[in-house]
C-alpha positions in Angstrom: 6.0 11.3 -8.1 8.9 13.8 -8.7 9.1 14.5 -5.0 10.0 10.9 -4.2 13.6 9.9 -3.8 15.6 8.2 -6.5 17.2 4.8 -6.1 19.0 4.6 -2.8 22.3 2.6 -2.9 22.0 -0.6 -1.0 18.3 -0.2 -0.4 17.4 -2.4 2.6 13.7 -2.8 1.8 11.8 -3.6 -1.4 8.2 -4.2 -2.6 7.0 -7.6 -3.8 3.5 -8.6 -5.0 1.4 -10.1 -2.3 0.4 -13.8 -2.7 -2.5 -15.7 -1.0 0.1 -17.2 1.4 0.6 -13.7 2.8 -3.1 -13.4 3.9 -2.5 -14.4 7.6 0.2 -11.7 7.9 -1.9 -9.2 6.1 -4.8 -9.9 8.5 -2.5 -9.5 11.5 -0.9 -6.2 10.3 -4.2 -4.8 9.1 -6.2 -5.6 12.3 -3.4 -4.5 14.6 -4.1 -0.9 13.7 -7.9 -1.1 14.3 -7.7 0.5 17.8 -6.2 3.7 16.3 -9.2 4.7 14.3 -12.8 5.7 15.0 -14.0 3.8 11.9 -12.5 0.7 10.4 -13.4 -1.6 7.5 -13.2 -5.3 8.1 -11.3 -7.4 5.6 -12.1 -11.1 5.4 -9.7 -13.7 4.0 -11.9 -13.9 1.0 -11.6 -10.2 0.3 -7.8 -10.3 0.6 -7.8 -13.3 -1.8 -10.0 -11.4 -4.2 -7.7 -8.3 -4.3 -4.6 -10.4 -4.6 -5.9 -12.7 -7.4 -7.6 -9.8 -9.2 -4.4 -7.9 -9.4 -2.5 -11.0 -10.6 -5.0 -11.9 -13.4 -6.5 -8.7 -14.6 -4.0 -6.0 -13.6 -5.4 -3.4 -16.0 -8.9 -3.7 -14.4 -8.0 -4.5 -10.8 -9.2 -2.1 -8.1 -6.4 -2.6 -5.6 -2.8 -3.7 -5.6 -1.4 -5.2 -2.5 2.4 -5.1 -2.0 4.5 -6.7 0.7 7.4 -4.8 2.2 10.4 -7.2 2.4 13.6 -6.6 4.4 17.2 -7.5 3.2 16.8 -11.0 4.7 13.7 -11.6 2.6 11.4 -11.4 5.6 8.1 -9.6 5.2 8.0 -6.5 7.4 4.7 -4.9 6.3 2.3 -4.2 3.4 0.7 -1.4 1.5 -2.4 -1.1 -0.6 -2.3 1.1 -3.7 -4.0 1.5 -7.0 -2.8 -0.6 -9.9 -2.7 2.6 -12.1 -1.4 6.1 -11.7 -3.8 9.0 -12.0 -1.8 11.7 -13.8 1.3 12.2 -11.7 0.1 10.6 -8.5 0.3 7.1 -7.0 -2.1 6.8 -4.1 -1.3 4.6 -1.1 -4.5 3.7 0.8 -3.1 1.6 3.6 0.4 1.2 4.9 1.2 -1.1 7.8 4.5 -2.3 9.3 5.3 -5.1 11.7 5.9 -4.2 15.3 9.6 -5.0 14.7 10.1 -2.7 11.7 11.6 0.7 12.2 9.7 3.4 10.3 12.8 5.6 9.8 14.8 2.8 8.3 11.9 1.6 6.1 10.6 4.8 4.6 13.5 6.1 2.5 13.8 2.8 0.5 10.0 2.4 0.5 9.5 5.8 -1.1 12.2 5.1 -3.6 10.6 1.7 -4.4 7.2 3.4 -4.8 8.7 5.9 -7.2 10.2 3.1 -9.4 6.9 1.2 -9.2 4.9 4.3 -10.2 7.2 5.0 -13.1 6.5 1.6 -14.6 2.8 2.5 -14.9 1.2 4.3 -17.7 -0.7 7.3 -16.2 -4.4 7.6 -16.8 -6.1 10.9 -17.0 -9.0 11.4 -14.7 -12.1 12.0 -16.7 -15.4 13.4 -15.6 -16.9 9.9 -15.5 -14.0 8.7 -13.3 -14.3 11.6 -10.9 -18.0 10.8 -10.4 -17.3 7.2 -9.6 -14.2 7.7 -7.4 -14.4 8.8 -3.8 -12.0 8.8 -0.9 -12.7 8.5 2.8 -10.1 9.8 5.2 -10.5 9.0 8.9 -7.8 10.5 11.1 -6.4 8.4 14.0 -7.7 9.2 17.5 -5.0 10.9 19.5 -5.3 12.2 23.0 -5.4 16.0 23.3 -2.5 17.5 25.1 -3.3 20.5 27.2 
């Protein structure tokens, strides 16, 4: 968390909690990236609803936290999926997707700053042996053509 930038003056983008009205956009952004990966998990509207409502009603026991990336006009420009708690000093982001119109180089500085502030509001949990046996991560790199 310490490597993330502090508050940026006039930050153009911010994070907001996802609501069930965001599900069509979430589906669009999430599914747009499917062609980049060898393996991809399907997310139904019911799964999105579960994760959104779970985080709203039982934040301390939720398994995912979905945030919407909003531009200065208040228009949703992307989303991310993270954990609702920090493990020690880390805040994992599992999925990050932006709209086709969003400019990554404009979004990232304020997004990283917003993630730092979000992470600082959480109480860190220590990873116990029991947690480490239950947690697992799967990383699948995007398929990129080889350049010779």
